[in-house]
PyMOL Python script that loads the backbone (N, CA, C, O; Angstrom):
from pymol import cmd

cmd.read_pdbstr("""\
ATOM      1  N   MET A   1    -204.054 -60.553 110.517  1.00  0.00           N
ATOM      2  CA  MET A   1    -203.720 -61.895 110.943  1.00  0.00           C
ATOM      3  C   MET A   1    -205.001 -62.604 111.377  1.00  0.00           C
ATOM      4  O   MET A   1    -205.941 -61.992 111.882  1.00  0.00           O
ATOM      5  N   GLU A   2    -204.999 -63.884 111.166  1.00  0.00           N
ATOM      6  CA  GLU A   2    -206.109 -64.737 111.595  1.00  0.00           C
ATOM      7  C   GLU A   2    -206.428 -64.484 113.079  1.00  0.00           C
ATOM      8  O   GLU A   2    -205.503 -64.390 113.885  1.00  0.00           O
ATOM      9  N   PRO A   3    -207.686 -64.372 113.453  1.00  0.00           N
ATOM     10  CA  PRO A   3    -208.029 -64.142 114.860  1.00  0.00           C
ATOM     11  C   PRO A   3    -207.525 -65.273 115.760  1.00  0.00           C
ATOM     12  O   PRO A   3    -207.581 -66.445 115.388  1.00  0.00           O
ATOM     13  N   CYS A   4    -207.040 -64.914 116.929  1.00  0.00           N
ATOM     14  CA  CYS A   4    -206.515 -65.923 117.857  1.00  0.00           C
ATOM     15  C   CYS A   4    -207.654 -66.762 118.431  1.00  0.00           C
ATOM     16  O   CYS A   4    -208.768 -66.277 118.629  1.00  0.00           O
ATOM     17  N   SER A   5    -207.346 -68.030 118.692  1.00  0.00           N
ATOM     18  CA  SER A   5    -208.331 -68.920 119.314  1.00  0.00           C
ATOM     19  C   SER A   5    -207.880 -69.356 120.702  1.00  0.00           C
ATOM     20  O   SER A   5    -208.558 -70.128 121.381  1.00  0.00           O
ATOM     21  N   GLU A   6    -206.733 -68.849 121.104  1.00  0.00           N
ATOM     22  CA  GLU A   6    -206.212 -69.148 122.446  1.00  0.00           C
ATOM     23  C   GLU A   6    -205.384 -67.959 122.902  1.00  0.00           C
ATOM     24  O   GLU A   6    -204.643 -67.373 122.113  1.00  0.00           O
ATOM     25  N   ARG A   7    -205.509 -67.601 124.176  1.00  0.00           N
ATOM     26  CA  ARG A   7    -204.707 -66.517 124.750  1.00  0.00           C
ATOM     27  C   ARG A   7    -203.971 -67.077 125.944  1.00  0.00           C
ATOM     28  O   ARG A   7    -204.590 -67.558 126.894  1.00  0.00           O
ATOM     29  N   LEU A   8    -202.664 -67.018 125.902  1.00  0.00           N
ATOM     30  CA  LEU A   8    -201.873 -67.528 127.017  1.00  0.00           C
ATOM     31  C   LEU A   8    -202.109 -66.713 128.283  1.00  0.00           C
ATOM     32  O   LEU A   8    -201.882 -67.201 129.390  1.00  0.00           O
ATOM     33  N   SER A   9    -202.565 -65.468 128.121  1.00  0.00           N
ATOM     34  CA  SER A   9    -202.832 -64.602 129.267  1.00  0.00           C
ATOM     35  C   SER A   9    -204.126 -64.978 129.984  1.00  0.00           C
ATOM     36  O   SER A   9    -204.365 -64.545 131.111  1.00  0.00           O
ATOM     37  N   GLY A  10    -204.965 -65.790 129.324  1.00  0.00           N
ATOM     38  CA  GLY A  10    -206.254 -66.143 129.916  1.00  0.00           C
ATOM     39  C   GLY A  10    -207.366 -65.175 129.553  1.00  0.00           C
ATOM     40  O   GLY A  10    -208.522 -65.405 129.908  1.00  0.00           O
ATOM     41  N   ASN A  11    -207.039 -64.099 128.850  1.00  0.00           N
ATOM     42  CA  ASN A  11    -208.059 -63.138 128.429  1.00  0.00           C
ATOM     43  C   ASN A  11    -208.930 -63.735 127.327  1.00  0.00           C
ATOM     44  O   ASN A  11    -208.578 -64.754 126.732  1.00  0.00           O
ATOM     45  N   ARG A  12    -210.061 -63.100 127.063  1.00  0.00           N
ATOM     46  CA  ARG A  12    -210.970 -63.552 126.008  1.00  0.00           C
ATOM     47  C   ARG A  12    -210.233 -63.528 124.667  1.00  0.00           C
ATOM     48  O   ARG A  12    -209.505 -62.581 124.367  1.00  0.00           O
ATOM     49  N   THR A  13    -210.426 -64.563 123.874  1.00  0.00           N
ATOM     50  CA  THR A  13    -209.735 -64.654 122.591  1.00  0.00           C
ATOM     51  C   THR A  13    -210.382 -63.744 121.554  1.00  0.00           C
ATOM     52  O   THR A  13    -211.516 -63.293 121.713  1.00  0.00           O
ATOM     53  N   CYS A  14    -209.634 -63.491 120.495  1.00  0.00           N
ATOM     54  CA  CYS A  14    -210.159 -62.671 119.400  1.00  0.00           C
ATOM     55  C   CYS A  14    -211.389 -63.316 118.776  1.00  0.00           C
ATOM     56  O   CYS A  14    -212.371 -62.634 118.483  1.00  0.00           O
ATOM     57  N   VAL A  15    -211.335 -64.640 118.570  1.00  0.00           N
ATOM     58  CA  VAL A  15    -212.472 -65.313 117.947  1.00  0.00           C
ATOM     59  C   VAL A  15    -213.704 -65.259 118.856  1.00  0.00           C
ATOM     60  O   VAL A  15    -214.821 -65.131 118.355  1.00  0.00           O
ATOM     61  N   GLU A  16    -213.533 -65.351 120.157  1.00  0.00           N
ATOM     62  CA  GLU A  16    -214.669 -65.221 121.074  1.00  0.00           C
ATOM     63  C   GLU A  16    -215.282 -63.828 120.984  1.00  0.00           C
ATOM     64  O   GLU A  16    -216.503 -63.679 121.017  1.00  0.00           O
ATOM     65  N   ARG A  17    -214.441 -62.819 120.870  1.00  0.00           N
ATOM     66  CA  ARG A  17    -214.935 -61.444 120.752  1.00  0.00           C
ATOM     67  C   ARG A  17    -215.745 -61.264 119.468  1.00  0.00           C
ATOM     68  O   ARG A  17    -216.801 -60.632 119.472  1.00  0.00           O
ATOM     69  N   ILE A  18    -215.237 -61.828 118.374  1.00  0.00           N
ATOM     70  CA  ILE A  18    -215.950 -61.734 117.098  1.00  0.00           C
ATOM     71  C   ILE A  18    -217.275 -62.489 117.171  1.00  0.00           C
ATOM     72  O   ILE A  18    -218.301 -61.986 116.714  1.00  0.00           O
ATOM     73  N   LEU A  19    -217.258 -63.684 117.740  1.00  0.00           N
ATOM     74  CA  LEU A  19    -218.487 -64.483 117.830  1.00  0.00           C
ATOM     75  C   LEU A  19    -219.556 -63.784 118.666  1.00  0.00           C
ATOM     76  O   LEU A  19    -220.746 -63.937 118.393  1.00  0.00           O
ATOM     77  N   ARG A  20    -219.152 -63.024 119.674  1.00  0.00           N
ATOM     78  CA  ARG A  20    -220.126 -62.265 120.470  1.00  0.00           C
ATOM     79  C   ARG A  20    -220.806 -61.183 119.639  1.00  0.00           C
ATOM     80  O   ARG A  20    -221.904 -60.735 119.968  1.00  0.00           O
ATOM     81  N   LEU A  21    -220.148 -60.766 118.562  1.00  0.00           N
ATOM     82  CA  LEU A  21    -220.676 -59.708 117.696  1.00  0.00           C
ATOM     83  C   LEU A  21    -221.156 -60.249 116.352  1.00  0.00           C
ATOM     84  O   LEU A  21    -221.242 -59.501 115.378  1.00  0.00           O
ATOM     85  N   LYS A  22    -221.469 -61.543 116.292  1.00  0.00           N
ATOM     86  CA  LYS A  22    -221.771 -62.163 114.997  1.00  0.00           C
ATOM     87  C   LYS A  22    -223.002 -61.579 114.310  1.00  0.00           C
ATOM     88  O   LYS A  22    -223.167 -61.753 113.103  1.00  0.00           O
ATOM     89  N   GLU A  23    -223.855 -60.900 115.039  1.00  0.00           N
ATOM     90  CA  GLU A  23    -224.990 -60.229 114.393  1.00  0.00           C
ATOM     91  C   GLU A  23    -224.518 -59.016 113.597  1.00  0.00           C
ATOM     92  O   GLU A  23    -225.192 -58.581 112.664  1.00  0.00           O
ATOM     93  N   SER A  24    -223.365 -58.474 113.964  1.00  0.00           N
ATOM     94  CA  SER A  24    -222.826 -57.294 113.286  1.00  0.00           C
ATOM     95  C   SER A  24    -221.678 -57.624 112.337  1.00  0.00           C
ATOM     96  O   SER A  24    -221.478 -56.924 111.344  1.00  0.00           O
ATOM     97  N   ILE A  25    -220.926 -58.674 112.628  1.00  0.00           N
ATOM     98  CA  ILE A  25    -219.766 -59.043 111.813  1.00  0.00           C
ATOM     99  C   ILE A  25    -220.143 -60.238 110.950  1.00  0.00           C
ATOM    100  O   ILE A  25    -220.439 -61.318 111.462  1.00  0.00           O
ATOM    101  N   LYS A  26    -220.129 -60.037 109.646  1.00  0.00           N
ATOM    102  CA  LYS A  26    -220.511 -61.101 108.710  1.00  0.00           C
ATOM    103  C   LYS A  26    -219.312 -61.705 107.985  1.00  0.00           C
ATOM    104  O   LYS A  26    -219.377 -62.840 107.512  1.00  0.00           O
ATOM    105  N   THR A  27    -218.212 -60.947 107.896  1.00  0.00           N
ATOM    106  CA  THR A  27    -217.026 -61.414 107.185  1.00  0.00           C
ATOM    107  C   THR A  27    -215.782 -60.975 107.938  1.00  0.00           C
ATOM    108  O   THR A  27    -215.699 -59.843 108.415  1.00  0.00           O
ATOM    109  N   VAL A  28    -214.809 -61.885 108.041  1.00  0.00           N
ATOM    110  CA  VAL A  28    -213.502 -61.579 108.621  1.00  0.00           C
ATOM    111  C   VAL A  28    -212.475 -61.734 107.503  1.00  0.00           C
ATOM    112  O   VAL A  28    -212.436 -62.764 106.830  1.00  0.00           O
ATOM    113  N   TYR A  29    -211.649 -60.714 107.308  1.00  0.00           N
ATOM    114  CA  TYR A  29    -210.615 -60.736 106.274  1.00  0.00           C
ATOM    115  C   TYR A  29    -209.284 -61.075 106.928  1.00  0.00           C
ATOM    116  O   TYR A  29    -208.890 -60.454 107.915  1.00  0.00           O
ATOM    117  N   VAL A  30    -208.595 -62.067 106.368  1.00  0.00           N
ATOM    118  CA  VAL A  30    -207.361 -62.581 106.962  1.00  0.00           C
ATOM    119  C   VAL A  30    -206.217 -62.396 105.973  1.00  0.00           C
ATOM    120  O   VAL A  30    -206.275 -62.890 104.847  1.00  0.00           O
ATOM    121  N   GLY A  31    -205.180 -61.682 106.397  1.00  0.00           N
ATOM    122  CA  GLY A  31    -204.014 -61.466 105.548  1.00  0.00           C
ATOM    123  C   GLY A  31    -202.975 -62.550 105.688  1.00  0.00           C
ATOM    124  O   GLY A  31    -202.126 -62.720 104.813  1.00  0.00           O
ATOM    125  N   ILE A  32    -203.034 -63.298 106.800  1.00  0.00           N
ATOM    126  CA  ILE A  32    -202.062 -64.366 107.035  1.00  0.00           C
ATOM    127  C   ILE A  32    -202.608 -65.299 108.113  1.00  0.00           C
ATOM    128  O   ILE A  32    -203.295 -64.857 109.033  1.00  0.00           O
ATOM    129  N   ARG A  33    -202.303 -66.577 107.998  1.00  0.00           N
ATOM    130  CA  ARG A  33    -202.651 -67.533 109.055  1.00  0.00           C
ATOM    131  C   ARG A  33    -201.760 -67.251 110.256  1.00  0.00           C
ATOM    132  O   ARG A  33    -200.644 -66.756 110.099  1.00  0.00           O
ATOM    133  N   GLU A  34    -202.236 -67.559 111.435  1.00  0.00           N
ATOM    134  CA  GLU A  34    -201.442 -67.324 112.645  1.00  0.00           C
ATOM    135  C   GLU A  34    -200.233 -68.263 112.657  1.00  0.00           C
ATOM    136  O   GLU A  34    -200.397 -69.479 112.560  1.00  0.00           O
ATOM    137  N   PRO A  35    -199.016 -67.707 112.776  1.00  0.00           N
ATOM    138  CA  PRO A  35    -197.818 -68.550 112.790  1.00  0.00           C
ATOM    139  C   PRO A  35    -197.801 -69.488 113.998  1.00  0.00           C
ATOM    140  O   PRO A  35    -198.333 -69.157 115.058  1.00  0.00           O
ATOM    141  N   GLY A  36    -197.193 -70.645 113.831  1.00  0.00           N
ATOM    142  CA  GLY A  36    -197.080 -71.618 114.912  1.00  0.00           C
ATOM    143  C   GLY A  36    -196.270 -71.121 116.090  1.00  0.00           C
ATOM    144  O   GLY A  36    -196.341 -71.695 117.177  1.00  0.00           O
ATOM    145  N   THR A  37    -195.491 -70.052 115.889  1.00  0.00           N
ATOM    146  CA  THR A  37    -194.734 -69.487 117.010  1.00  0.00           C
ATOM    147  C   THR A  37    -195.630 -68.712 117.964  1.00  0.00           C
ATOM    148  O   THR A  37    -195.212 -68.385 119.075  1.00  0.00           O
ATOM    149  N   PHE A  38    -196.854 -68.414 117.547  1.00  0.00           N
ATOM    150  CA  PHE A  38    -197.817 -67.751 118.427  1.00  0.00           C
ATOM    151  C   PHE A  38    -198.586 -68.820 119.196  1.00  0.00           C
ATOM    152  O   PHE A  38    -198.397 -68.988 120.401  1.00  0.00           O
ATOM    153  N   ILE A  39    -199.439 -69.529 118.500  1.00  0.00           N
ATOM    154  CA  ILE A  39    -200.224 -70.633 119.060  1.00  0.00           C
ATOM    155  C   ILE A  39    -200.136 -71.776 118.055  1.00  0.00           C
ATOM    156  O   ILE A  39    -200.349 -71.574 116.859  1.00  0.00           O
ATOM    157  N   ALA A  40    -199.825 -72.961 118.532  1.00  0.00           N
ATOM    158  CA  ALA A  40    -199.578 -74.091 117.622  1.00  0.00           C
ATOM    159  C   ALA A  40    -200.805 -74.469 116.801  1.00  0.00           C
ATOM    160  O   ALA A  40    -200.683 -74.732 115.604  1.00  0.00           O
ATOM    161  N   LYS A  41    -201.978 -74.502 117.415  1.00  0.00           N
ATOM    162  CA  LYS A  41    -203.192 -74.918 116.692  1.00  0.00           C
ATOM    163  C   LYS A  41    -204.258 -73.843 116.855  1.00  0.00           C
ATOM    164  O   LYS A  41    -204.729 -73.579 117.961  1.00  0.00           O
ATOM    165  N   ASN A  42    -204.626 -73.236 115.749  1.00  0.00           N
ATOM    166  CA  ASN A  42    -205.640 -72.195 115.769  1.00  0.00           C
ATOM    167  C   ASN A  42    -206.871 -72.705 115.021  1.00  0.00           C
ATOM    168  O   ASN A  42    -206.800 -72.982 113.823  1.00  0.00           O
ATOM    169  N   ASP A  43    -207.986 -72.829 115.715  1.00  0.00           N
ATOM    170  CA  ASP A  43    -209.211 -73.322 115.086  1.00  0.00           C
ATOM    171  C   ASP A  43    -210.233 -72.210 114.833  1.00  0.00           C
ATOM    172  O   ASP A  43    -211.421 -72.480 114.655  1.00  0.00           O
ATOM    173  N   SER A  44    -209.763 -70.958 114.817  1.00  0.00           N
ATOM    174  CA  SER A  44    -210.697 -69.835 114.689  1.00  0.00           C
ATOM    175  C   SER A  44    -211.434 -69.842 113.360  1.00  0.00           C
ATOM    176  O   SER A  44    -212.624 -69.530 113.318  1.00  0.00           O
ATOM    177  N   ARG A  45    -210.757 -70.189 112.280  1.00  0.00           N
ATOM    178  CA  ARG A  45    -211.407 -70.194 110.965  1.00  0.00           C
ATOM    179  C   ARG A  45    -212.632 -71.118 110.978  1.00  0.00           C
ATOM    180  O   ARG A  45    -213.710 -70.725 110.530  1.00  0.00           O
ATOM    181  N   LYS A  46    -212.471 -72.317 111.478  1.00  0.00           N
ATOM    182  CA  LYS A  46    -213.576 -73.282 111.540  1.00  0.00           C
ATOM    183  C   LYS A  46    -214.691 -72.777 112.452  1.00  0.00           C
ATOM    184  O   LYS A  46    -215.869 -72.890 112.113  1.00  0.00           O
ATOM    185  N   ARG A  47    -214.326 -72.223 113.603  1.00  0.00           N
ATOM    186  CA  ARG A  47    -215.334 -71.723 114.537  1.00  0.00           C
ATOM    187  C   ARG A  47    -216.139 -70.583 113.923  1.00  0.00           C
ATOM    188  O   ARG A  47    -217.357 -70.520 114.089  1.00  0.00           O
ATOM    189  N   LEU A  48    -215.464 -69.689 113.218  1.00  0.00           N
ATOM    190  CA  LEU A  48    -216.166 -68.584 112.570  1.00  0.00           C
ATOM    191  C   LEU A  48    -217.100 -69.101 111.479  1.00  0.00           C
ATOM    192  O   LEU A  48    -218.262 -68.703 111.410  1.00  0.00           O
ATOM    193  N   GLN A  49    -216.590 -69.982 110.634  1.00  0.00           N
ATOM    194  CA  GLN A  49    -217.409 -70.523 109.553  1.00  0.00           C
ATOM    195  C   GLN A  49    -218.591 -71.320 110.098  1.00  0.00           C
ATOM    196  O   GLN A  49    -219.696 -71.231 109.563  1.00  0.00           O
ATOM    197  N   ASP A  50    -218.371 -72.092 111.151  1.00  0.00           N
ATOM    198  CA  ASP A  50    -219.469 -72.850 111.767  1.00  0.00           C
ATOM    199  C   ASP A  50    -220.559 -71.926 112.309  1.00  0.00           C
ATOM    200  O   ASP A  50    -221.725 -72.312 112.383  1.00  0.00           O
ATOM    201  N   ALA A  51    -220.174 -70.703 112.688  1.00  0.00           N
ATOM    202  CA  ALA A  51    -221.134 -69.731 113.214  1.00  0.00           C
ATOM    203  C   ALA A  51    -221.769 -68.889 112.109  1.00  0.00           C
ATOM    204  O   ALA A  51    -222.565 -67.991 112.386  1.00  0.00           O
ATOM    205  N   GLY A  52    -221.414 -69.181 110.852  1.00  0.00           N
ATOM    206  CA  GLY A  52    -222.005 -68.447 109.741  1.00  0.00           C
ATOM    207  C   GLY A  52    -221.266 -67.188 109.349  1.00  0.00           C
ATOM    208  O   GLY A  52    -221.789 -66.379 108.582  1.00  0.00           O
ATOM    209  N   ILE A  53    -220.062 -67.004 109.859  1.00  0.00           N
ATOM    210  CA  ILE A  53    -219.245 -65.842 109.515  1.00  0.00           C
ATOM    211  C   ILE A  53    -218.267 -66.261 108.422  1.00  0.00           C
ATOM    212  O   ILE A  53    -217.522 -67.228 108.583  1.00  0.00           O
ATOM    213  N   ALA A  54    -218.273 -65.530 107.315  1.00  0.00           N
ATOM    214  CA  ALA A  54    -217.365 -65.829 106.208  1.00  0.00           C
ATOM    215  C   ALA A  54    -215.941 -65.429 106.584  1.00  0.00           C
ATOM    216  O   ALA A  54    -215.727 -64.451 107.300  1.00  0.00           O
ATOM    217  N   VAL A  55    -214.978 -66.196 106.093  1.00  0.00           N
ATOM    218  CA  VAL A  55    -213.559 -65.885 106.291  1.00  0.00           C
ATOM    219  C   VAL A  55    -212.931 -65.778 104.910  1.00  0.00           C
ATOM    220  O   VAL A  55    -212.902 -66.749 104.154  1.00  0.00           O
ATOM    221  N   GLU A  56    -212.427 -64.591 104.587  1.00  0.00           N
ATOM    222  CA  GLU A  56    -211.833 -64.327 103.277  1.00  0.00           C
ATOM    223  C   GLU A  56    -210.342 -64.078 103.431  1.00  0.00           C
ATOM    224  O   GLU A  56    -209.920 -63.295 104.281  1.00  0.00           O
ATOM    225  N   ASP A  57    -209.545 -64.749 102.604  1.00  0.00           N
ATOM    226  CA  ASP A  57    -208.102 -64.529 102.608  1.00  0.00           C
ATOM    227  C   ASP A  57    -207.763 -63.343 101.719  1.00  0.00           C
ATOM    228  O   ASP A  57    -208.303 -63.202 100.622  1.00  0.00           O
ATOM    229  N   VAL A  58    -206.863 -62.491 102.202  1.00  0.00           N
ATOM    230  CA  VAL A  58    -206.389 -61.334 101.452  1.00  0.00           C
ATOM    231  C   VAL A  58    -204.945 -61.627 101.063  1.00  0.00           C
ATOM    232  O   VAL A  58    -204.074 -61.731 101.927  1.00  0.00           O
ATOM    233  N   GLU A  59    -204.697 -61.759  99.782  1.00  0.00           N
ATOM    234  CA  GLU A  59    -203.360 -62.111  99.301  1.00  0.00           C
ATOM    235  C   GLU A  59    -202.448 -60.886  99.238  1.00  0.00           C
ATOM    236  O   GLU A  59    -202.914 -59.752  99.128  1.00  0.00           O
ATOM    237  N   GLY A  60    -201.146 -61.136  99.308  1.00  0.00           N
ATOM    238  CA  GLY A  60    -200.158 -60.095  99.091  1.00  0.00           C
ATOM    239  C   GLY A  60    -199.748 -59.299 100.315  1.00  0.00           C
ATOM    240  O   GLY A  60    -198.980 -58.345 100.188  1.00  0.00           O
ATOM    241  N   MET A  61    -200.231 -59.655 101.488  1.00  0.00           N
ATOM    242  CA  MET A  61    -199.893 -58.891 102.688  1.00  0.00           C
ATOM    243  C   MET A  61    -199.020 -59.668 103.659  1.00  0.00           C
ATOM    244  O   MET A  61    -198.628 -59.131 104.695  1.00  0.00           O
ATOM    245  N   GLN A  62    -198.706 -60.921 103.348  1.00  0.00           N
ATOM    246  CA  GLN A  62    -198.024 -61.796 104.285  1.00  0.00           C
ATOM    247  C   GLN A  62    -196.705 -61.218 104.796  1.00  0.00           C
ATOM    248  O   GLN A  62    -196.457 -61.220 106.002  1.00  0.00           O
ATOM    249  N   ASP A  63    -195.865 -60.729 103.899  1.00  0.00           N
ATOM    250  CA  ASP A  63    -194.550 -60.218 104.317  1.00  0.00           C
ATOM    251  C   ASP A  63    -194.675 -59.020 105.250  1.00  0.00           C
ATOM    252  O   ASP A  63    -193.972 -58.943 106.257  1.00  0.00           O
ATOM    253  N   ARG A  64    -195.556 -58.094 104.927  1.00  0.00           N
ATOM    254  CA  ARG A  64    -195.725 -56.909 105.782  1.00  0.00           C
ATOM    255  C   ARG A  64    -196.296 -57.284 107.141  1.00  0.00           C
ATOM    256  O   ARG A  64    -195.879 -56.739 108.163  1.00  0.00           O
ATOM    257  N   ILE A  65    -197.243 -58.209 107.157  1.00  0.00           N
ATOM    258  CA  ILE A  65    -197.841 -58.630 108.431  1.00  0.00           C
ATOM    259  C   ILE A  65    -196.800 -59.306 109.304  1.00  0.00           C
ATOM    260  O   ILE A  65    -196.714 -59.017 110.498  1.00  0.00           O
ATOM    261  N   LEU A  66    -196.007 -60.205 108.726  1.00  0.00           N
ATOM    262  CA  LEU A  66    -194.959 -60.879 109.505  1.00  0.00           C
ATOM    263  C   LEU A  66    -193.943 -59.884 110.052  1.00  0.00           C
ATOM    264  O   LEU A  66    -193.481 -60.023 111.185  1.00  0.00           O
ATOM    265  N   LYS A  67    -193.598 -58.889 109.257  1.00  0.00           N
ATOM    266  CA  LYS A  67    -192.603 -57.901 109.685  1.00  0.00           C
ATOM    267  C   LYS A  67    -193.040 -57.163 110.953  1.00  0.00           C
ATOM    268  O   LYS A  67    -192.219 -56.917 111.836  1.00  0.00           O
ATOM    269  N   VAL A  68    -194.311 -56.813 111.049  1.00  0.00           N
ATOM    270  CA  VAL A  68    -194.772 -56.054 112.216  1.00  0.00           C
ATOM    271  C   VAL A  68    -195.236 -56.941 113.366  1.00  0.00           C
ATOM    272  O   VAL A  68    -195.295 -56.488 114.509  1.00  0.00           O
ATOM    273  N   SER A  69    -195.566 -58.195 113.076  1.00  0.00           N
ATOM    274  CA  SER A  69    -196.134 -59.038 114.130  1.00  0.00           C
ATOM    275  C   SER A  69    -195.138 -59.977 114.803  1.00  0.00           C
ATOM    276  O   SER A  69    -195.390 -60.424 115.921  1.00  0.00           O
ATOM    277  N   MET A  70    -194.031 -60.285 114.166  1.00  0.00           N
ATOM    278  CA  MET A  70    -193.120 -61.293 114.703  1.00  0.00           C
ATOM    279  C   MET A  70    -192.175 -60.813 115.805  1.00  0.00           C
ATOM    280  O   MET A  70    -191.816 -61.616 116.666  1.00  0.00           O
ATOM    281  N   PRO A  71    -191.754 -59.544 115.824  1.00  0.00           N
ATOM    282  CA  PRO A  71    -190.843 -59.141 116.903  1.00  0.00           C
ATOM    283  C   PRO A  71    -191.427 -59.472 118.282  1.00  0.00           C
ATOM    284  O   PRO A  71    -192.553 -59.096 118.607  1.00  0.00           O
ATOM    285  N   GLY A  72    -190.628 -60.185 119.080  1.00  0.00           N
ATOM    286  CA  GLY A  72    -191.063 -60.600 120.407  1.00  0.00           C
ATOM    287  C   GLY A  72    -191.698 -61.974 120.432  1.00  0.00           C
ATOM    288  O   GLY A  72    -192.018 -62.493 121.501  1.00  0.00           O
ATOM    289  N   HIS A  73    -191.885 -62.571 119.258  1.00  0.00           N
ATOM    290  CA  HIS A  73    -192.513 -63.892 119.178  1.00  0.00           C
ATOM    291  C   HIS A  73    -191.585 -64.931 118.558  1.00  0.00           C
ATOM    292  O   HIS A  73    -192.041 -65.961 118.062  1.00  0.00           O
ATOM    293  N   GLU A  74    -190.296 -64.660 118.586  1.00  0.00           N
ATOM    294  CA  GLU A  74    -189.359 -65.618 118.026  1.00  0.00           C
ATOM    295  C   GLU A  74    -189.379 -66.891 118.853  1.00  0.00           C
ATOM    296  O   GLU A  74    -189.483 -66.849 120.079  1.00  0.00           O
ATOM    297  N   ARG A  75    -189.278 -68.011 118.175  1.00  0.00           N
ATOM    298  CA  ARG A  75    -189.280 -69.315 118.847  1.00  0.00           C
ATOM    299  C   ARG A  75    -187.936 -69.507 119.546  1.00  0.00           C
ATOM    300  O   ARG A  75    -186.882 -69.321 118.938  1.00  0.00           O
ATOM    301  N   THR A  76    -187.979 -69.875 120.812  1.00  0.00           N
ATOM    302  CA  THR A  76    -186.755 -70.178 121.558  1.00  0.00           C
ATOM    303  C   THR A  76    -186.770 -71.649 121.917  1.00  0.00           C
ATOM    304  O   THR A  76    -187.805 -72.194 122.302  1.00  0.00           O
ATOM    305  N   GLU A  77    -185.640 -72.277 121.794  1.00  0.00           N
ATOM    306  CA  GLU A  77    -185.553 -73.722 122.073  1.00  0.00           C
ATOM    307  C   GLU A  77    -184.882 -73.941 123.406  1.00  0.00           C
ATOM    308  O   GLU A  77    -184.710 -75.084 123.831  1.00  0.00           O
TER     309      GLU A  77
END
""", "prot")
cmd.dss("prot")
cmd.show_as("cartoon", "prot")
cmd.util.cbc("prot")
cmd.orient("prot")
């Protein structure tokens, strides 16, 4: 899944962790964009690319990723 750019818990975000290691991490592979039920606006892709880190989409994994990541994140109205 796309690295998070916001943490409701206040902890360091995934994208911040990656950016701290940008000398070692040159490419991030993403199987799915972060669903809006997690965080409405995720700007991690732009932040990574602006820092010189490539972001590559991996096709064909969306269904499996959603299956394991969505439980507990259902939208409630």
